[in-house]
N, C-alpha and C positions, 0 to 999 in steps of 0.2 A: 628845596633840596636842603636836609639838615644834617648835621653830623655831631653826635658827641663822645666824650675821651674822659678818661679820670688818669691823672696823674697820681706818683706815689708822695710829691713834696721832696725830690730828692735831688742831689746838684745839679741832675741832667734833666729837670721836668721842665724849667725853662726854654732851653734849646727845641724840647721835645715838642711841647707845645708850639712854638714856630713854624716846625716843622707840620707839625699836623694841620695848620692853618694853611701853609701853604699847597700842600698836599690837597688839601681840601678844595683850594680856589683852581688848580690845575684839574681837579677830576671834576668840577663844573665843565670845565672847556672842555675838555675831551669827552664828557657823558651827554652832555647837553648844547652844547656850543656856545654857551655863555663866556665871554670873552673879561673877564675882571682887569680895567688898567694895568698896569704894571704900578703906577705910586698909589691907587687901593688897595692891592695886595702888599705892599710895603705898610701901608698903614693899617692895615688888618695884621699885621706880625709883630707892629708895634703897639699896638693895643692889646694884642692876648700875651705878648710879653709882660707887659707892666703890669695889667690885669694880675696876670699868674705870679708873677714878682711877687706884688704885694700879698697875693695868696698864702705863699711858702714862705715866705719871710714874717707873716703876722699871726697865722691860723696852724693851728696843729693838726694833722691828719690830712686824708687824700684831700685834691682840687679836683671839681668837674668844670669841663669847658663843652659847650654846646654854641657849633657854629651855624650860622644859614645865611643861606642866599636867597634873595628876590631881587624884581626886576631894578630895582630902587636902592640897595643896600646889602652890605655884610653886615649881618648881627653877631654880637659875638657878647656871651654869656658865661661868668665865672663863677662858680660858688664856692665857699669855702667855709670851714665850721665855725669862724671866729662870729660872734654876732655884733660886735661894737661895728657900726658903720662909720666907713672912712669920710672924713672932708678934706679938700683940700688946702693948704698953706697958703696964706699972705704971700702975696708974689715977693723974692727976694734974693736978688741973683749973688747974693754972696754965703746963698745955703747950701751944704752940698746934701746932696740926695735929698729924698723926700718929694719928687717931684712928677712923679709917677702918674698921680691922681692930675694935674695939671696938665701935663701933657694928652691924655687921654681925655680930658674934656676941651682940651684946644682943637682934636682934630677927629671928634666923632658930635654925632646929632643924636637925643635922647637918651644922654647917660641917664641909668635909674639905679638908686640902691632898696633893695630889697629885703626886709629881717625874714627868716625864715621858720621853721618850728625848731631849726637846728642854724645855727649858720646864716650867711647873708647871700644876695644873689645880683651881681652884678651886672648889668646889660647896658649894651653900648651900640650903636648901631655906624659904621665907616657908609657914609652915601657915597651911591655912584655917580659920574659925572652923568651929567642928562636928565637924571630923575629930580622930580618936586619935589619942594620943599628946600633948593639949593645942594650947592655941594661944599664942604670943610675940606677937599682934597687940596688946598694951597696952601691948609695949615694955619 
């Protein structure tokens, strides 16, 4: 099961992205009987929020989001127009802000960043409990 949507980058796009993610996982339960645990749903919304926030903050133009659900994970892909590859900063509890990528790395498996002909594509997987490869749901 997969869904994609475009965001304009306006002030409400982060909340819209979180709502789309929740609706997608609810639809999986309604249409296919796939029950995603509350914790995995919350982490998916967190990952979507952090990746879309970075895209809206640093890249001009639209943001594209794709969500997928497999037997073992929720897959989140965010595309933006900025070709620069982000990097997590060294841990610094005194730093205000710029923790988004650190958070995403802490709660996901298989985080990847790929340069595209235009912009970049960031993909992350929120592993579901009981899936092979372990689970990061405890964070």
